C-alpha angles and dihedrals in degrees: 000000000000117000110230118211116215118224123202114267120211117245091242092053091046089052092048091051090049091051091049090051090052093048104042120162120246090256092051091048093051094048092044089056087061098042104039126100096019089294095137111071090322091288127140114237125182124206128220090002125173116238112176109312092340137076114219125205096231134355136183104199093191091058094033087231126146119194115200122189109210127207126195096285090065091065094058120091095254092047093049092050091049091048091050091055091049093047091049090051092050095043090051086059095051101264128131114218121214116190121196129173125247088239093056091051092049098043105024108029093151090055091049091050090049089052091051090049090051091051091050093052090044093242115147110278116248110231116232102017111262116265119239108286093023100095096314113142117237 
């Protein structure tokens, strides 16, 4: 198991993370219901967690896996460039970043969970997540 060192978080960043936890999107709420409390493969996930100058949607420190749920703005040029900078920052610190769309979480939660499980076990990530009936476990 990897020991994770905790770095100080500024009060403003802590407040922003707290506000994001209080105002989660529907997709974030639905995925959190699956990940919270060690429900997913016995792993501890945190939501809206500060890492460096950024706040990530979900992170499993033990697996060094970040799960980001992307809305429409992430598919525009400016959003993609911003995401690339964030991903580069995280990857340089030993994290893997898994990006899934809001729509996938809302309409294909099982496929998203299967994709997260694949990332945890270091299997190649299916892209996009498999639809129900296409490799999804029942």
